[in-house]
N, C-alpha and C positions, 0 to 999 in steps of 0.2 A: 226664868231666863227669857229675856226679850228675843225677838226675831233677829235683830241685828247682831246680838252677841252670839246667838246660835250659828248664824251664817259665818261670822268671823272665825269662830272656833272650827267650823268645818273646813274653811279655806286653809287655815293653819295646818290642820291634819292632812289635807290633800298634798300640800307642797312641802311639808316637813319630811315626807318620805323620799324626796328627790335626792338630798345629800347622801342618804343611806345607800344609794345605788353606786357610789364611788368605788365599792369593792367588787363590782361586777367583773367577771373573769376576763383576763386578757385573751383576745382571740385573733392575734396576729398569726399568719400562716394559713388561714382559711379564706375561702371565697364564699360570700353570703349573698342571699337574695334579700336585700334590705327594704325594698319597696313592695307593698302588698295592697290589694283591694279586697274589701270584705262585703258580703251581702248576707242579710239575715231576715228572718221572718218569725213571727210567733204571736204572743198575746200580751196585752197589758192587763194585769189582774185587777178585777173590780174590788170595790169596797162594799161588801155585802153585810158586814157586821160593824161598821163604823170604826175600822182600824183595830179590831181585836187581835188580828193575826199579823205577825211581822212581815210575812211574804206578800200580803195583799197590799193594795194601794190604800191611801188614806185621804178622804175628802170630807167635806162638811155634810155630805149626804151620801146615801147608798148609790153605788154605780155598778155597771155590768162589766163582765170581761169583754174586751174588744181586741181587734187585730192590732199588730204592730209590725212594721217592716222598715228596712233602711239599709244603709251601707256606709262605708268609710274608706279613707285612704290612710294607710299606716306606713310609718318609717321606723326601722329598728336602729336605735342609737347604739345599743350594746346587746349581748345575748339576754340580759336580764331586763332591759328597759326599751319599750317602744312608745311612740307617740301616735295618736290617731285623731284625725279630723273627720267627724262623722255627722250623718244626718239620719233622723228617725221620724217616722210619721205614725201617729196613732189617733185614737178617739177616746173621749170620755162620754159615756152615756148614762143618764140618770136611770136608776132602778125604780124609785118611787115617783119621781117627778120627770116628765118628758123634756129633757134638755140634751144637747149634744155640743161637745167642744172638739173642734178639729185642731190637732196639735202638730206643729212642725218644729222639731227640736234639733238645733245645731249644737254639737258638743266638741270639746277638745279634751282628750283623755290621755292620762298616763297609764300604760299597761305594764304590770310587773309580773314577770314570768317566774313562778315559784320553783319550777324544775331546775332553774339555775341557782337560785338563792338557797333552796333547801336540798340541793344535790340529788333531786329525784332522777335526773338524767344518768346517775350512776346505776340505777336499777333498770330504767327503760328509756329509750330514745323516742317514744311515740306519744307519751302522755305528758301534758303540761297544764297543771292548774295555774290560774292567773288571777290577779286582782286588778281592778280599774278604779281610777279616781280622776275627777276633772271638773271643769266648769263648762257652761254652755249658755245658749240664748234661745228662748222659746218665743215662737210666733203662734198665737192661738186665736180661734174664732168661736165664740160662744153663741149658741142659738137656743131659744125656747119659744113657746107659742106667743110670747109677748114682746121679746126684744132680741136684738143682735148686738154683740159686743166684739170689737176687734182690739186686741191688746198684745203686748210683748213685755218680756221681763227676763232677767238673768236667772240662771239655774245652776245647780250643782249635782254631781252624780257620783255614786259609789257602786261598786259591783264586784262580782266574782264569777268565774267560769272555769271551763276545762276544755282544752283543745286536744285533738287527735291528729297525728301526722299520717295522712293517707299516701302522700308522695312528696317529692321535693317541691312540687308546684302547688299541691292542694292540701289544705288543712281543714278539718271539720271542727266546729266548736259549738258550745252552748253557753249562754251568758244570762245571768240574773242581774238586772240593773235597778238600782235604788235612786230614783230621780226626784230631787227636791226642787220644786218650782214655786211659782207665785201662789198665794193663798186665794186668788180670785179666779182660778181656772174653772171652778164650778159655780162661779158667781155668788159664792158664799164666803164669809170671812170668819167663820167659827173655827175653833180648834187651836192648835199650838202655834200657828203663824205661817204655815206652809202646807201646800198640797203635795202629796207624794204619788208619783206614777211609777209603780213597780212592775217591771215587765220580765218575761221569761222568753228568750228567743234562741233559735239555733241557726247556724249559718255556715258559710264556706269562706275560706280565705285563699286568694290566689296570689302566689309569691312569684315575682318577676326576677329573672336573672339567668345565668348560664345553666345549662342542663345539669351539670355536676354539682352546682352550688346548692346550699340549703338555707332556710331561714335561720337567722342567728339564734332564735329561741331553741332550736334543735341541736345546738352545738354539743358534741359528745363530751362527757366528763373526762378530764385528763386521766390517763392511766398511770398507775404507779410502776416504777421500774424496780425489779429485784436486783440483788447485788450482781448476779451474772450478766444481766442485760446492761447494767450500768458500766461494768468493766468492758463489755464488748463495745458499748457506745464510746467510751473514753479511748479505747484502742483505735477505733475508726477515726476519732477526732485527731489522735496523734498521727495517724497515716495521712489524713487530709492536710494537717499542718506540715508534715514532711514533704508532701507533694507540692504544697504551696511554696515552701522554701526552695524546692528544686526548680519550680517554674520561675520564681523570682530570680534565681541564679542564672537560669538560661536566658531570661529576658535581659538581665544585666549584660551577659556575654554578647547577646545579639545587638544590644545598643552599642557596646564597644566595637563590635565588628562593623556595625553601620557607620560609626565615626571613622573607623579605619578605611572603609570603602570610600566615604566622602573625601577623606584626606588623599587617598590614592587617585580618585577622580580629579581632585584639585591639582595634584602633582602632574597627572597626565595632561590636563588642560594647559598647565604652565609649560610642560615640555613641548606640547603641540604648538603653542604660541611661539616658543623659542625656536622651534624647528622652522616655522614659517619665516621668521626673521632671517634665519641662516640661509634658507633657500633664496630669499630675496637678495641677500648679499652675494650668494653664488652667481645669481644671474647678473648682478652688477659687475662681478669680476670676470665674466665670461670672455670679454675681449682680451684681458690680460692673460687668461689661460690659453686662449687660442694662439696668442703671440708666443707664449713660452713654449707651447708644443711645436710651433712652426720653426723656432730657432734652437731646438735642442741639438746639442753636440752629439748625443748618442741616439738611441731609439728606445721605444717601448715594445717589449715582447709580450705576446699573448700567453696566458696560462689557462689550464683547464678550469672551467667554472660550471657549477650546477645551474642549469638554466631555470629551474623552478625556484630555487632558494637564493640564487646569486652568490653562493658561498664557494670559496676555493678550498679544496681538500689537500693540496700540496703546493708548495711555493718553490720556484727556482731561485737559485742564489742571485742576488742583485739588490737594487734599491727600491723602496716603496714609500709612498706618502700617505700617511693616515689622515683622512679629512674629517672623520666623524666617529664617535663612539657612543653607545647606548646600552643600557641594561635590557632593552626591549628589541627583539629581533624584527617585528613588523616596522618599528620606527627606523631601524637601520636600513631595512629593505626599501622604505619610501625614499630615504635620502639617496641610496644607491641608484634607484630607478630614476629619480629626478636628475642626478648627475649624468647618467647615461644619456637621457633624453636631451640634456643641454649640450653635451659634448659629442654627440653622435656624428656631427658634421665636421668636427675638428680632429677627432681621434679615430683612426681606423680600427674597426672591431672593438668599439668601446665596451660592449657587453662582456668581453673577455679581458679587459684591462682595468675595469672598475668592478670591484668584487668585495665580498664580506669574509672576514675571518672571525673565529671564536677564540678569544684569549681570556682565560679564566671566566669571570662573570660578564665580560664585555663582548658586544658585537661591534667590530670595527670595520669601517668602510675604507678601503685602500685603493690607490692608483699605482699600477706597476705591471710588469717589472721594468724598471729603468736601468739602463746599462751604465749611465754616468751619474755620479753623486751630485755634480753641479746642477744637472737638469732637475733632480729630485729636490734640491734646495730651493731652486727658483719657484717650482710649483708649491712647495711648502710655505714659502713667504707669501705667495698670493692667497693661499687657502687659509692663512692665519686670520684674516678678517671674517671668514666663514666659520671657522672653528679655532678658538684660541689655543687649544691643545694639539693642533695639527703638528705632526712631527715626521721626521724621516727615519725609517728603520731599514737596516741593511742586513743581509744574510750572506755568509754564515755569521751567527752571533758569537760573541765571546762565551766561553764555557760557563762562566758565572751568571750569565743572563739567559741561558737556554731554558731555564725552568719556566719563564713566563710564556714560552711558546711550545711547551712540551707536547701539546695535542696536535701540532701541525707537522706535516711531513715536508721537510725542506730538501729539495733536490740540489746537490752540489755538482 
């Protein structure tokens, strides 16, 4: 098998596992620390027996065990799958021949968490075996007593390891990495077409996020519900639905009340606007009223009036002119007060001759008591411009009409 075919097959194996991660568990409802930094240190294993052992490195010549250290930036896509951009530095030292190669290795890895895929988290939430696979780029510097060579080349990596959860922030791990690089790292081209740097390291992973959040790889395995728990859950769901329906009903009623309030506010505004117009008309007819009062054939007699409310509690027999009516007492009081202020100079004791009575659901503003019906008719005609429904009412009333004024005390 040629080198190019081997590399192509390896790349295919690395990326063929990615679609298999589509069944990674759903993890909505959890808060996770998805971003992590890793730091590691250990040894690159030498090739003392020309590749006789799987765990050792493989070069065209014998090499020594050397140091290896590095770090990486990880991002968890799902509980089962993370990506890592890493850097690793190590050396290759000749065992029989004095050479040294300084290696700077940049890698991009897929990390597959087996505790998620194999449901190991059903047993423990602190142990996570994992696999790694990816591609990289090597920058290396070869030196021996006779030459120096600077070179770079692409690389591939496979690996396996195990992590231990120390806390939500800190994980410990150990990792074996099978690094497939250029066949020229030892300045020899013998062998199967690639040099292997196999290293064994241990390190720490720092997970960043909220104190209560965990790294996705430590997501607990979903718990099964027994029949009793399921029935309880369904009962709670029914209660929640009932509360939701009740809240929706209350919200609907509140919206209807709100529309009613808006309508009432609009009606009140319209009534206020109408009241202003009527008051303006009253002011315009003031001269006519003063003349009518001055030319009366009879007189206006005072009646007892509540000074706070402007209401009369009993009525003497005689004639009255109703000048305004409203469902609203404050509105009727404003009209009465305005009329008193306008006529205080024309009518003696106007506060006791302009008053309010309550008739059924209406508050009516009256002028009286007048002794002559003709005087009442003149005033009523003048006040028609102010209030179209102005009318003259006389007491005593016919028996069949007394029911409209049953709450009033009429003095005969």
